[in-house]
N, C-alpha and C positions, 0 to 999 in steps of 0.2 A: 586569354593569358598566353604569353609566348612560351615557347619550349624552354627558353633560358630561365624564365620566372618559375616554371614548374621544376626544373632541375635545381634551382636555388632552394625552393621550398622543400624538396626531397632531401637535399643536403643538410637542411636545418633540423630535421626531425629528431636526430639524437640529442641535440642541445635542448630542444623544446621538451622532449620526453624527460630528460634529466631535471630540467626546471620544474616540470609538473610533479615529479616524484618528490623533489625537495620541498616544494610548497605543500604537498599532501602530508608529508611527514611532520612539517611544522604545525599544520592545522590539527593533526591527530594528537600532538602533544598538548594542545590547548583544550582539548575536549575534556569535559568533566564527566567521567563515567559513573553510572549509578552503582550502588553497592549490590551485592547478591540479594540482600534482604529487600531492597527496593524493587529489584527485578521480579522477585517472587510475588511481592505484594501487588504490583501492577499487572502481572500475568494473571493472578487470581481474579482481579477486578475485570480484566478483559474476558476471561472465561465465563465468569458469572454474568456479565453483560450479554455475551453471545447467547447463553442459555435463556436469559430473560427475553431477549428479542425473538429468539426462536419460538418460545412459548407464546409470546404475544402474537406473532405472525401466524402460528398454528391456529390460535383461537379466532383471529380475524378471518383466516381462510375458511375455517369451519362455518362461521356465521355467514359469511358472504356466499359460500357454496350452497348452504341450505336456503338462503334467501333467493338466490338465482333459481334454484330447483323449484321452489314454490311459485316463483313468477312464471317459469316455463310451464309448470303443471297447470296453472290457472288459464293459460292461453290454449293448452291442449284440450282441456275439458270442454 
């Protein structure tokens, strides 16, 4: 790219930034935002799911850990 092209692109950044901000504002007006009740409900679902997966993985870790320990103990004896 020539230095002239670079200077031209640098000179266009304020216009490009203004266009970006205008488009962003337009899109944000189109967004359908959830209500506070919906946010609370989905947040509770996410928290419950995280705890459920944590419990599941704790049990799987415990079972696999004991299984691997028994396998190693069998080879050591």
